[in-house]
C-alpha positions in Angstrom: 0.0 0.0 0.0 2.9 2.3 0.9 4.6 1.6 -2.4 1.4 2.4 -4.3 1.0 5.7 -2.4 4.6 6.6 -3.2 4.0 5.9 -6.9 0.9 8.0 -6.9 2.6 10.9 -5.3 5.5 10.6 -7.7 3.1 10.5 -10.7 1.2 13.6 -9.4 4.5 15.6 -9.0 5.5 14.6 -12.6 2.2 15.6 -14.0 2.2 19.0 -12.2 5.8 19.7 -13.3 5.1 18.8 -16.9 1.9 20.9 -16.9 4.0 23.9 -15.9 6.8 23.5 -18.5 4.8 22.1 -21.4 2.3 24.0 -23.4 -1.4 23.4 -22.5 -4.9 24.5 -23.3 -5.7 25.9 -19.8 -4.2 28.5 -17.4 -4.3 27.3 -13.8 -4.8 30.2 -11.5 -5.1 29.9 -7.6 -8.9 30.1 -7.5 -9.9 29.7 -11.2 -8.8 27.5 -14.1 -9.1 29.4 -17.4 -9.8 27.1 -20.4 -8.4 28.5 -23.6 -10.0 28.1 -27.0 -8.6 25.4 -29.3 -6.7 28.0 -31.4 -4.9 29.5 -28.4 -2.3 27.9 -26.1 -0.9 28.9 -22.8 2.5 29.8 -24.2 0.9 32.0 -26.9 -0.9 33.8 -24.0 2.4 34.3 -22.3 3.9 35.8 -25.4 1.1 38.3 -25.7 1.1 39.1 -22.0 4.8 39.4 -22.0 4.9 41.7 -24.9 2.0 43.9 -23.5 3.6 44.1 -20.0 7.1 44.9 -21.5 5.6 47.6 -23.7 3.8 49.0 -20.7 6.9 49.1 -18.6 8.8 51.0 -21.2 5.9 53.4 -21.8 5.6 54.2 -18.1 9.3 54.5 -17.6 9.7 57.0 -20.4 6.3 58.8 -20.1 8.2 61.9 -19.0 10.7 63.2 -21.5 13.8 64.3 -19.7 17.4 64.9 -20.7 18.5 63.1 -17.6 16.4 59.9 -17.0 15.7 58.8 -13.4 14.7 55.6 -11.7 13.4 52.8 -14.0 14.1 54.9 -17.1 17.7 55.2 -16.1 18.1 51.5 -15.6 16.5 50.6 -18.9 18.6 53.1 -20.7 21.7 51.6 -19.3 20.7 48.2 -20.5 19.7 49.5 -24.0 23.1 51.2 -24.3 24.8 48.0 -23.2 23.1 46.0 -26.0 23.6 48.7 -28.6 27.3 49.5 -27.8 28.5 46.1 -26.3 26.7 43.8 -28.6 25.3 45.5 -31.8 28.1 48.0 -32.6 30.8 45.7 -31.2 30.0 42.9 -33.7 28.4 44.7 -36.6 30.3 48.0 -36.7 29.0 51.5 -36.1 26.6 51.9 -39.0 25.1 48.4 -39.1 25.2 48.1 -35.4 22.9 51.1 -34.9 20.6 49.8 -37.5 20.4 46.4 -35.8 20.2 47.7 -32.3 16.4 47.9 -32.2 16.1 44.2 -33.2 18.8 43.1 -30.8 17.3 45.1 -28.0 13.9 43.6 -28.7 15.5 40.1 -28.5 17.2 40.9 -25.3 14.4 42.5 -23.4 11.6 40.1 -24.7 13.6 37.0 -23.9 14.7 38.3 -20.5 11.1 39.2 -19.6 9.7 35.9 -20.7 12.4 34.0 -18.8 11.6 36.0 -15.6 7.9 35.6 -16.1 8.4 31.8 -16.1 9.8 32.0 -12.5 6.5 33.5 -11.2 4.2 30.6 -10.2 1.1 32.1 -11.9 2.9 32.2 -15.3 4.4 29.7 -17.6 7.8 29.7 -19.3 7.2 30.4 -23.0 11.0 30.2 -23.7 10.9 26.6 -22.5 8.9 25.8 -25.6 11.0 24.8 -28.6 8.5 26.3 -31.0 8.9 29.8 -29.4 12.7 29.6 -29.5 12.6 28.3 -33.0 10.4 31.3 -34.0 12.9 33.7 -32.5 15.8 31.9 -34.2 14.0 32.1 -37.6 13.9 35.8 -37.2 17.7 35.8 -36.9 18.0 33.5 -39.9 15.8 35.7 -41.9 17.9 38.8 -41.1 21.0 36.8 -41.9 19.8 35.8 -45.4 17.6 38.6 -46.6 19.6 41.3 -44.8 22.8 40.1 -46.4 21.2 39.9 -49.8 19.9 43.5 -49.4 23.2 44.7 -48.2 25.6 42.8 -50.5 23.4 41.5 -53.3 22.8 37.9 -54.1 26.3 37.4 -55.4 27.8 38.9 -52.3 25.7 36.7 -50.1 26.8 33.6 -52.0 30.4 34.6 -51.8 30.2 34.6 -48.0 30.3 30.8 -48.2 33.4 30.6 -50.3 36.5 31.0 -48.1 39.4 32.9 -49.7 42.6 31.0 -50.7 41.2 27.6 -50.6 41.9 25.2 -53.5 38.8 24.6 -55.7 38.7 20.8 -55.1 38.3 21.5 -51.3 35.6 24.1 -52.0 33.4 21.3 -53.4 33.2 19.9 -49.9 33.6 23.1 -47.9 31.0 25.4 -49.6 28.0 23.1 -48.8 29.3 22.7 -45.2 29.6 26.5 -44.9 26.1 26.9 -46.2 24.6 24.2 -43.9 26.5 25.9 -41.0 24.1 28.9 -41.3 21.2 26.7 -40.5 23.1 24.7 -37.9 23.8 28.0 -36.1 20.0 28.8 -36.1 19.3 25.3 -34.7 21.9 25.9 -32.0 20.2 29.1 -31.0 16.9 27.3 -30.8 18.1 24.4 -28.7 20.4 26.5 -26.4 17.6 28.8 -25.1 14.9 26.1 -25.0 17.1 23.5 -23.2 18.4 25.8 -20.5 15.0 27.2 -19.6 13.3 23.8 -19.7 15.9 22.0 -17.7 16.1 24.6 -14.9 12.4 24.4 -14.2 12.4 20.6 -14.3 15.2 20.6 -11.7 13.3 23.0 -9.4 10.1 21.0 -9.6 12.0 17.7 -9.1 13.6 19.0 -5.8 10.3 20.3 -4.5 8.6 17.1 -5.6 11.0 15.1 -3.3 9.2 16.7 -0.3 5.8 15.9 -1.7 6.8 12.3 -2.5 8.9 11.4 0.6 7.6 13.8 3.2 9.6 15.8 5.8 12.7 13.6 5.4 13.3 15.3 2.1 12.8 18.9 3.5 16.5 19.9 3.0 15.8 19.7 -0.7 13.7 22.9 -0.4 16.9 24.8 0.4 18.6 23.4 -2.7 15.5 24.2 -4.8 15.7 27.8 -3.5 19.3 28.0 -4.5 18.5 26.8 -8.0 15.6 29.3 -8.2 18.0 32.1 -7.4 20.5 30.7 -9.9 17.6 30.6 -12.5 17.2 34.4 -12.2 20.9 34.7 -13.2 20.4 32.1 -16.0 17.4 34.1 -17.3 19.7 37.1 -17.8 22.6 35.1 -19.2 20.4 33.3 -21.7 18.9 36.6 -23.0 22.4 38.0 -23.4 23.8 34.8 -25.1 20.9 34.6 -27.6 21.3 38.3 -28.4 25.1 38.1 -28.7 25.1 35.0 -30.9 22.4 36.5 -33.1 24.6 39.6 -33.6 27.7 37.4 -34.3 25.9 35.2 -36.8 24.4 38.2 -38.6 27.8 39.9 -38.8 29.4 36.8 -40.2 27.0 36.8 -43.2 26.7 40.6 -43.6 30.5 41.1 -43.4 32.1 38.0 -44.8 35.4 39.8 -45.5 36.0 40.3 -41.8 
């Protein structure tokens, strides 16, 4: 009987954890369970809510135009300048860096906000959904391809996959690899963000689930879960930075093949 009870508790913990990290058709709130229409999923709701809240934060922070920003506006401006100067201009140069800064800032703040939202119990982690991270990565791929064609022309875009000074027999093998590498980089962007956010939440729920499954004897696991939770806040920031940085680097490699 005890073994059956233990198995039931373990199954309940697994079900609850998966409902939090996987996409679903309902939004579980403390006193009400919202059932979503068939064409709408929880992670889609998180994307809309995240975009709306993020827009609202920026609108409120910069509602008063001032030469010297204060409070939240000052903090946001510092982060925007960091992305523009430390990521965009650093990798793409002055001219292209300033042009790409809005896109890269959008990546950074949107991913960061979605990551942090996922740490709030009432919300879900949209960036723990591979479809969401794939969509973000496809934006980077689109800018890599169509942006490079717009900037360098179709011939210049294709030349980016032909390394200089390499004998032509080697190019027969190397050019397809270089071309495939563009899509492999996009796939790496997708999996890196998805895996880090998905795995972190699974670890937290697994540690908390030990207490639910085994009782007070597993109470020390709560302290470890709290430590992982704090670490996940740092991971949320790091993953937003890494995705933005790699996107800038990948775009620069195609837009500026000579460098």
